[in-house]
N, C-alpha and C positions, 0 to 999 in steps of 0.2 A: 469416242471419236466418230466411229461409223454411224452411230445413232444420229449424231448432230449433222454429219454430212448428208445422210438421207433425208432428214428433216428439212435441211436447207434447200435441197433439190426439190422436194415435193412442194414446199412453200413457194419456191420460185416458179414452179410449173403452174401453181394455182393463180398467179398474177396474169397468166395468159387467158384463163377462162374468164367469162363475164362476172363482174362484181357489181354490187348494188350501187355503190357511190365511191368517191375518190378517197374518203377516209379509210374505208376498208382496204383499198389497195395499199395505202401507206402503212397500215398495221401489218398486213401480210408481208410487205417488203421489209419492215423492221424485224419481223420474226425471222425471215430468211437470212438477212444479214447477221443478226445476233447469233443464230445457229452456226453459220459459217465461221464467225470469229471464235466461238467456243471450240469448234472442231480444230482450228489452227492452233489455239492455246494448248489443247491436248496433244496435238501432233508434235509441236516444238518442245513442250515441257514434259513429255512422257517419262523420261528418266529423272526429272528434277522435282516434279510436283509431289507434295506429301500426300499420303494416303487419304486424309480427310477431305482434300479438295475434290475427290470423286463424288462423295456424297453431296457437297455443296453444288458442284456443277449439275449433278442429277436434279437437285431442287431448282436450279436455274432452268433446266430443261422443262420441268413441269410448269414453271411460270410462263415460258414461251408458249407451250401448248395451251395454257389457259388464255393468253393474249391472242393466239390464232383462232381459238374457238370464239372468243369474244368478237374478234375482228370479222369473222365470217358472218356474224349476226344470226347464227343457227345453233342453238344448244345441242342439236343432234349431229353437228358437223363431222364429217369423216376424220377431222383432226383429232377427235377423241381416241382414235385407235393408236395414236402415239403414246398415249398413257399406258397402253399395254406393253410397249417396249420398255418404258421406264420400270413398270412392275417386274418384267422379266429380268432386267439387269439387277434391280434392287434385291429381289428374292434369291437370285442365283449367286451374286458376288458379295453382297453385304451381309452383315449379321442380322439376326431376326429382328432385334430392336430397331436397327437402322431401317430395315425393310418396312417395319410397322410404321415408323415415323414418316417415311416417304408416302405410304398409303394414306395416313391421316392428312398429310399436306395436300395430296392430290384430291381427296375427298372434299377438303375445305375449299380448295381453288375452284373445283367444279360447282360446289354449292353457291359460291360467289357469282359465278357466270349465270347460274339458273336464277339467282335472286334478282339480278339486274334485268332479266328478260321480262316478257309480258304474258307468259303462259300462267294458267291457273295454279294455285299452290299445290293441289292434289296432283296435277300433271308433273310438276317439278320434283315432288317427293318420290313419285314412282320412277321417274328417270333417273333420279340420284340413286335410289336403292338398287335398281337394275344395273346401273354402271358400276357401283361399288362392289356389289356381289360378283359380278363378272370379273372385275379386276382382282378381287381377293382370291377367287377360285383359280384364276390363271396363275397368279403369283404363288399360291400354295402348291399347286401341281409342279411348278418349277422347282420349288423349295424341296419337295418330296423327292423329286428326280435328282437334285443335287446331293441330298443327304444319302440317298441310295448309292450313288456314284462314290461318294467319299467312303461309305462302308465297304464297298467292293475293293476300292483302293487300299484301304487299311487291311482287309483280309489278305490281299495279295501281298502287301508289304510284310505282314506278319509271316506269310508262308515262305517268302523269299529271304526274310531276314536281311534285307538291303534297304538302305536309306534312299528314298526315291529322288531326293534333291541332289545328292552327291554321287550316288552309285556305290558308295562304300557300305561296309557292314553297318547295321544298326547296333544299338547298345546291347540288345539281347544276343545277337549273332556274335559280337565281339566277346561278351562274357563267356560264351560257350567255347570260342576259339582259345581264349586265354586259359580257361581251365584245362582244356585238352592239352595245349602245349606245355603247361606247367607239370601235368601229370606225366607226359612223355619225358620231360626233362628229369623229373624225379626218379624215373626208372632207369634212365640211361646216364644220369650224372651230368647232363649238359646244362648250359646256362640259357636264360631267356631275358632279353631286354624288352623294357616297356617304356613308351614315349606317350606323353599327354601334351597336347598343344592347344593354343587358344589365340584367336586374333587379338592383337593388342589394342588397348583403348579403355576408357573408363566406363565401366557398366556394360550390360549386355548389348551385343552388336545390333540386335533387332530394335532396341530403344534408341540407339545412337544414329542408325542409318535409315530406319524404316524397314517394314517387312520386306518390300520388294527388292530394295538395294542390297539388304542383308543376305537374302537368299542368293543373289548374284555373287556376292563375295564368298559366301560359304561354299557354293558350287565350284567356284574357281579354284579356291584354296583345296578343296577336297580332290579335284582333278589333279592338281599339281603334286599333292602328297601321294595319291594313288599312283601317279606316274614315276615317282622318285624311288619308291621302296623296292626291295628285292622281291623276286618270285616267291620265296618262302614267307615273306612277311604278309601281314594282314592289317589293313587300315580300317578305321570306323569313325563314324560321327556319333559321339555320345553327349549326353546331358544337353542335347539340341544345339549347342554351339561350340563344343570341345571335340578335338580329334584325338584319337588314340591309335597307336600302332604297336603290335606285338611282333618282336623280332626274335625268332627261334635261333638256337645255335650262336648266340652272341651275347656279350655282356653289355654293361652300361656304356663302355667306351665305343664299341661298335654302333650301338644305338645313337650315341651322341653325334658320330660322324654322319649318320643318315639324317638326323635332326638338322644339323648345320647345313647340309646340302639342301634339304627341302626348304629351310627358311630362306636360303640365298635364291632359290628358284622362285619362291613366292614373291619376295621383295623385288626381284628384277621384273617379274610379270606385272605387277601393279605400278612399278616405276614407269614402265612403258605406256600405261593407260593414263598416266598424269595424277593418279590418286594413290598415294603410297599407303600400303597395308603391310604390317609386319607381323610375325608370330613370336610367341614365347613358348619354350619347350621345357617340360619337366621330365627327367629321366631317371628310371630305377631299373633294377634287374633282380632276377630270381637265381640263386637263392640268397644273394648277398643282402638284399633289402627286405625280404619277406619270404615266408614259407608258403603263403596262400595267395590266391589271386586278389583278394581284398586287401591284403597287406602290401602287396607290390603296387597296386593301383594307388593306395593311399600315399605311399612314399613318392610316387610319380606326381600326384596332385600337389603334394607339399613342396616338391621341387619347382613345380610350375608356378606356385604362389611366390616362391623366392625369386624366380626370374622375372616375374611381373613387378615385384617390389624393387627390383634393381633397375627398372626402367623398361623392361621388355626388349624385344628384338634380340633374344639370346637363348642359349640352352644351358640349363643348370642341372647337374647330377645331384641326387639325393645324398645328403651327408648326414651321419650320425656318429656319436662318440664311439660306439662299438665298431663301426667301420673303420674309424681312424685308427684304433688300437690294432685291428686286424691287419690293416695295410702295413703298419710299422713292424708288426711281428713277422709278416710275411717277406718284406723287402729289406729289412735291416738285420745285421748280425749282432747288434749291441743289445744289451739286456735293457728291458724297460720295466721300471718299478712302478706299479700302480698303487697309489695310496688312497685308501677310502677315508673320507672325512665326514663329519657330521654335516647335515644340510646347512646349519647355521654358520659354519666356518667356510662355506664355499661362496666366493663373491658373486659368481655369475652362473653357476651350474656346471655340469660336467663339460658342455661344449666349450664354454669359455676357457676352462682350465686347459683343455687340449689345444 
């Protein structure tokens, strides 16, 4: 947006300077007006435009620059410097393939401008090569700087074991906390609740909403979950789009209360924004649903799948046949007779018999 705003202002200022004839003035005026319209489109549709439109609008910007250079009547016009802005943006914000395509388009556009001029072919070739080399070197320097910054951020993220989007633990940090809490519970005889949550909807949230909007939703959900849990609890973003919470000194019932509270807070927050987003929760606990971090997490993920199959926007505790028998033996005084049958005699498996 800022690139188009500055381009419109400079093109407008060029109208004040002497121009060769009226047609050139008209072309420069069209360039300024088009750049201003695109700036307004980007400003108004910032939160609603899909990501691919940025690449398309950048191509439109290259076309405007070509039109301005052609309208100036000078293949060495200062308007060529605008292409450097396009290269900086493409090599910093877009993928390598997209940036390469932008460069190819710019090279083709400038070749057309040179071709319709009256300079000797040898002069045009030299001008084109010098321009393209300068453009590529500038873009590659920006790309190297971007990748170096990304590498430093990844190193910092790995050191902190924090997800930079939500401020919660990352998957590696959560795995260490869960293992530590289960080991502590193993020595002391305490229980540990584990909750896994995911934003409701069909398919990954980044595919449904786009990268930019999905990150806003995940950051908001992470903030609400992080502000809901107890001081002793630890929350994390795992598997890129799922949240997990480890709740020491509580069982699956205490974890379920926390999950219901977090789900209500998230639902109310997005209801106020006019775009409803809900969460599904899967809940398990140590040692009832598993003796290792992997087993407890597997149980919580299984319960999350059940919650999503039931329509979402709910919390489901993990259930198994063994747990059902254990609960009955613990809570009832009547005798329970467990009859073992051959697999072929069982209509629906152990769960359906119970």
